[in-house]
Chimera marker file (.cmm) of the C-alpha trace (Angstrom):
<marker_set name="trace">
<marker id="1" x="6.144" y="-79.023" z="13.473" r="1" g="1" b="0" radius="0.5"/>
<marker id="2" x="7.714" y="-82.370" z="12.701" r="1" g="1" b="0" radius="0.5"/>
<marker id="3" x="11.244" y="-83.099" z="11.514" r="1" g="1" b="0" radius="0.5"/>
<marker id="4" x="10.243" y="-83.887" z="7.921" r="1" g="1" b="0" radius="0.5"/>
<marker id="5" x="8.458" y="-80.540" z="7.545" r="1" g="1" b="0" radius="0.5"/>
<marker id="6" x="11.443" y="-78.659" z="8.929" r="1" g="1" b="0" radius="0.5"/>
<marker id="7" x="13.802" y="-80.469" z="6.578" r="1" g="1" b="0" radius="0.5"/>
<marker id="8" x="11.572" y="-79.740" z="3.575" r="1" g="1" b="0" radius="0.5"/>
<marker id="9" x="11.409" y="-76.054" z="4.471" r="1" g="1" b="0" radius="0.5"/>
<marker id="10" x="15.153" y="-75.921" z="4.957" r="1" g="1" b="0" radius="0.5"/>
<marker id="11" x="15.748" y="-77.544" z="1.562" r="1" g="1" b="0" radius="0.5"/>
<marker id="12" x="13.357" y="-75.056" z="-0.079" r="1" g="1" b="0" radius="0.5"/>
<marker id="13" x="15.120" y="-72.148" z="1.571" r="1" g="1" b="0" radius="0.5"/>
<marker id="14" x="18.566" y="-73.356" z="0.518" r="1" g="1" b="0" radius="0.5"/>
<marker id="15" x="17.351" y="-74.078" z="-3.018" r="1" g="1" b="0" radius="0.5"/>
<marker id="16" x="15.860" y="-70.616" z="-3.473" r="1" g="1" b="0" radius="0.5"/>
<marker id="17" x="18.926" y="-68.877" z="-2.026" r="1" g="1" b="0" radius="0.5"/>
<marker id="18" x="21.198" y="-70.933" z="-4.284" r="1" g="1" b="0" radius="0.5"/>
<marker id="19" x="19.121" y="-70.087" z="-7.346" r="1" g="1" b="0" radius="0.5"/>
<marker id="20" x="19.163" y="-66.374" z="-6.491" r="1" g="1" b="0" radius="0.5"/>
<marker id="21" x="22.953" y="-66.341" z="-6.249" r="1" g="1" b="0" radius="0.5"/>
<marker id="22" x="23.381" y="-68.433" z="-9.405" r="1" g="1" b="0" radius="0.5"/>
<marker id="23" x="21.316" y="-66.063" z="-11.535" r="1" g="1" b="0" radius="0.5"/>
<marker id="24" x="22.830" y="-62.974" z="-9.939" r="1" g="1" b="0" radius="0.5"/>
<marker id="25" x="26.310" y="-64.213" z="-10.804" r="1" g="1" b="0" radius="0.5"/>
<marker id="26" x="25.223" y="-65.066" z="-14.350" r="1" g="1" b="0" radius="0.5"/>
<marker id="27" x="23.643" y="-61.642" z="-14.736" r="1" g="1" b="0" radius="0.5"/>
<marker id="28" x="26.806" y="-59.839" z="-13.649" r="1" g="1" b="0" radius="0.5"/>
<marker id="29" x="28.902" y="-61.962" z="-16.012" r="1" g="1" b="0" radius="0.5"/>
<marker id="30" x="26.716" y="-61.647" z="-19.111" r="1" g="1" b="0" radius="0.5"/>
<marker id="31" x="24.287" y="-58.783" z="-18.335" r="1" g="1" b="0" radius="0.5"/>
<marker id="32" x="21.412" y="-60.827" z="-19.756" r="1" g="1" b="0" radius="0.5"/>
<marker id="33" x="18.040" y="-59.470" z="-18.685" r="1" g="1" b="0" radius="0.5"/>
<marker id="34" x="16.647" y="-63.014" z="-18.541" r="1" g="1" b="0" radius="0.5"/>
<marker id="35" x="19.124" y="-63.859" z="-15.776" r="1" g="1" b="0" radius="0.5"/>
<marker id="36" x="18.109" y="-60.737" z="-13.860" r="1" g="1" b="0" radius="0.5"/>
<marker id="37" x="14.430" y="-61.679" z="-14.146" r="1" g="1" b="0" radius="0.5"/>
<marker id="38" x="15.160" y="-65.208" z="-12.931" r="1" g="1" b="0" radius="0.5"/>
<marker id="39" x="17.135" y="-63.834" z="-9.982" r="1" g="1" b="0" radius="0.5"/>
<marker id="40" x="14.253" y="-61.521" z="-9.094" r="1" g="1" b="0" radius="0.5"/>
<marker id="41" x="11.758" y="-64.382" z="-9.386" r="1" g="1" b="0" radius="0.5"/>
<marker id="42" x="13.763" y="-66.528" z="-6.981" r="1" g="1" b="0" radius="0.5"/>
<marker id="43" x="14.178" y="-63.556" z="-4.627" r="1" g="1" b="0" radius="0.5"/>
<marker id="44" x="10.394" y="-63.187" z="-4.499" r="1" g="1" b="0" radius="0.5"/>
<marker id="45" x="9.999" y="-66.908" z="-3.804" r="1" g="1" b="0" radius="0.5"/>
<marker id="46" x="12.584" y="-66.659" z="-1.041" r="1" g="1" b="0" radius="0.5"/>
<marker id="47" x="10.775" y="-63.649" z="0.434" r="1" g="1" b="0" radius="0.5"/>
<marker id="48" x="7.504" y="-65.629" z="0.405" r="1" g="1" b="0" radius="0.5"/>
<marker id="49" x="9.128" y="-68.525" z="2.256" r="1" g="1" b="0" radius="0.5"/>
<marker id="50" x="10.556" y="-66.184" z="4.884" r="1" g="1" b="0" radius="0.5"/>
<marker id="51" x="7.275" y="-64.287" z="5.278" r="1" g="1" b="0" radius="0.5"/>
<marker id="52" x="5.372" y="-67.549" z="5.713" r="1" g="1" b="0" radius="0.5"/>
<marker id="53" x="7.814" y="-68.683" z="8.381" r="1" g="1" b="0" radius="0.5"/>
<marker id="54" x="7.571" y="-65.367" z="10.236" r="1" g="1" b="0" radius="0.5"/>
<marker id="55" x="3.773" y="-65.446" z="10.049" r="1" g="1" b="0" radius="0.5"/>
<marker id="56" x="3.653" y="-68.945" z="11.533" r="1" g="1" b="0" radius="0.5"/>
<marker id="57" x="5.926" y="-67.910" z="14.391" r="1" g="1" b="0" radius="0.5"/>
<marker id="58" x="3.750" y="-64.916" z="15.245" r="1" g="1" b="0" radius="0.5"/>
<marker id="59" x="0.362" y="-66.661" z="14.930" r="1" g="1" b="0" radius="0.5"/>
<marker id="60" x="0.597" y="-68.969" z="17.978" r="1" g="1" b="0" radius="0.5"/>
<marker id="61" x="1.568" y="-66.026" z="20.169" r="1" g="1" b="0" radius="0.5"/>
<marker id="62" x="-1.432" y="-64.004" z="19.032" r="1" g="1" b="0" radius="0.5"/>
<marker id="63" x="-3.782" y="-66.874" z="19.884" r="1" g="1" b="0" radius="0.5"/>
<marker id="64" x="-2.773" y="-66.705" z="23.543" r="1" g="1" b="0" radius="0.5"/>
<marker id="65" x="-4.543" y="-63.395" z="24.104" r="1" g="1" b="0" radius="0.5"/>
<link id1="1" id2="2" r="1" g="1" b="0" radius="0.2"/>
<link id1="2" id2="3" r="1" g="1" b="0" radius="0.2"/>
<link id1="3" id2="4" r="1" g="1" b="0" radius="0.2"/>
<link id1="4" id2="5" r="1" g="1" b="0" radius="0.2"/>
<link id1="5" id2="6" r="1" g="1" b="0" radius="0.2"/>
<link id1="6" id2="7" r="1" g="1" b="0" radius="0.2"/>
<link id1="7" id2="8" r="1" g="1" b="0" radius="0.2"/>
<link id1="8" id2="9" r="1" g="1" b="0" radius="0.2"/>
<link id1="9" id2="10" r="1" g="1" b="0" radius="0.2"/>
<link id1="10" id2="11" r="1" g="1" b="0" radius="0.2"/>
<link id1="11" id2="12" r="1" g="1" b="0" radius="0.2"/>
<link id1="12" id2="13" r="1" g="1" b="0" radius="0.2"/>
<link id1="13" id2="14" r="1" g="1" b="0" radius="0.2"/>
<link id1="14" id2="15" r="1" g="1" b="0" radius="0.2"/>
<link id1="15" id2="16" r="1" g="1" b="0" radius="0.2"/>
<link id1="16" id2="17" r="1" g="1" b="0" radius="0.2"/>
<link id1="17" id2="18" r="1" g="1" b="0" radius="0.2"/>
<link id1="18" id2="19" r="1" g="1" b="0" radius="0.2"/>
<link id1="19" id2="20" r="1" g="1" b="0" radius="0.2"/>
<link id1="20" id2="21" r="1" g="1" b="0" radius="0.2"/>
<link id1="21" id2="22" r="1" g="1" b="0" radius="0.2"/>
<link id1="22" id2="23" r="1" g="1" b="0" radius="0.2"/>
<link id1="23" id2="24" r="1" g="1" b="0" radius="0.2"/>
<link id1="24" id2="25" r="1" g="1" b="0" radius="0.2"/>
<link id1="25" id2="26" r="1" g="1" b="0" radius="0.2"/>
<link id1="26" id2="27" r="1" g="1" b="0" radius="0.2"/>
<link id1="27" id2="28" r="1" g="1" b="0" radius="0.2"/>
<link id1="28" id2="29" r="1" g="1" b="0" radius="0.2"/>
<link id1="29" id2="30" r="1" g="1" b="0" radius="0.2"/>
<link id1="30" id2="31" r="1" g="1" b="0" radius="0.2"/>
<link id1="31" id2="32" r="1" g="1" b="0" radius="0.2"/>
<link id1="32" id2="33" r="1" g="1" b="0" radius="0.2"/>
<link id1="33" id2="34" r="1" g="1" b="0" radius="0.2"/>
<link id1="34" id2="35" r="1" g="1" b="0" radius="0.2"/>
<link id1="35" id2="36" r="1" g="1" b="0" radius="0.2"/>
<link id1="36" id2="37" r="1" g="1" b="0" radius="0.2"/>
<link id1="37" id2="38" r="1" g="1" b="0" radius="0.2"/>
<link id1="38" id2="39" r="1" g="1" b="0" radius="0.2"/>
<link id1="39" id2="40" r="1" g="1" b="0" radius="0.2"/>
<link id1="40" id2="41" r="1" g="1" b="0" radius="0.2"/>
<link id1="41" id2="42" r="1" g="1" b="0" radius="0.2"/>
<link id1="42" id2="43" r="1" g="1" b="0" radius="0.2"/>
<link id1="43" id2="44" r="1" g="1" b="0" radius="0.2"/>
<link id1="44" id2="45" r="1" g="1" b="0" radius="0.2"/>
<link id1="45" id2="46" r="1" g="1" b="0" radius="0.2"/>
<link id1="46" id2="47" r="1" g="1" b="0" radius="0.2"/>
<link id1="47" id2="48" r="1" g="1" b="0" radius="0.2"/>
<link id1="48" id2="49" r="1" g="1" b="0" radius="0.2"/>
<link id1="49" id2="50" r="1" g="1" b="0" radius="0.2"/>
<link id1="50" id2="51" r="1" g="1" b="0" radius="0.2"/>
<link id1="51" id2="52" r="1" g="1" b="0" radius="0.2"/>
<link id1="52" id2="53" r="1" g="1" b="0" radius="0.2"/>
<link id1="53" id2="54" r="1" g="1" b="0" radius="0.2"/>
<link id1="54" id2="55" r="1" g="1" b="0" radius="0.2"/>
<link id1="55" id2="56" r="1" g="1" b="0" radius="0.2"/>
<link id1="56" id2="57" r="1" g="1" b="0" radius="0.2"/>
<link id1="57" id2="58" r="1" g="1" b="0" radius="0.2"/>
<link id1="58" id2="59" r="1" g="1" b="0" radius="0.2"/>
<link id1="59" id2="60" r="1" g="1" b="0" radius="0.2"/>
<link id1="60" id2="61" r="1" g="1" b="0" radius="0.2"/>
<link id1="61" id2="62" r="1" g="1" b="0" radius="0.2"/>
<link id1="62" id2="63" r="1" g="1" b="0" radius="0.2"/>
<link id1="63" id2="64" r="1" g="1" b="0" radius="0.2"/>
<link id1="64" id2="65" r="1" g="1" b="0" radius="0.2"/>
</marker_set>
């Protein structure tokens, strides 16, 4: 994996985590269901990014056998 790809993934990860926290904080301040839904959406996106990363780390090891 090249440096540009790693940087792009890192930026995506930071962006999603930042968005999750932003909407969580807004939800707890205002109790707006729209903020809760946005926080959940960004949590799912963050989970997808992490799952993709974990899958890519496991795949090369499985190809050895």
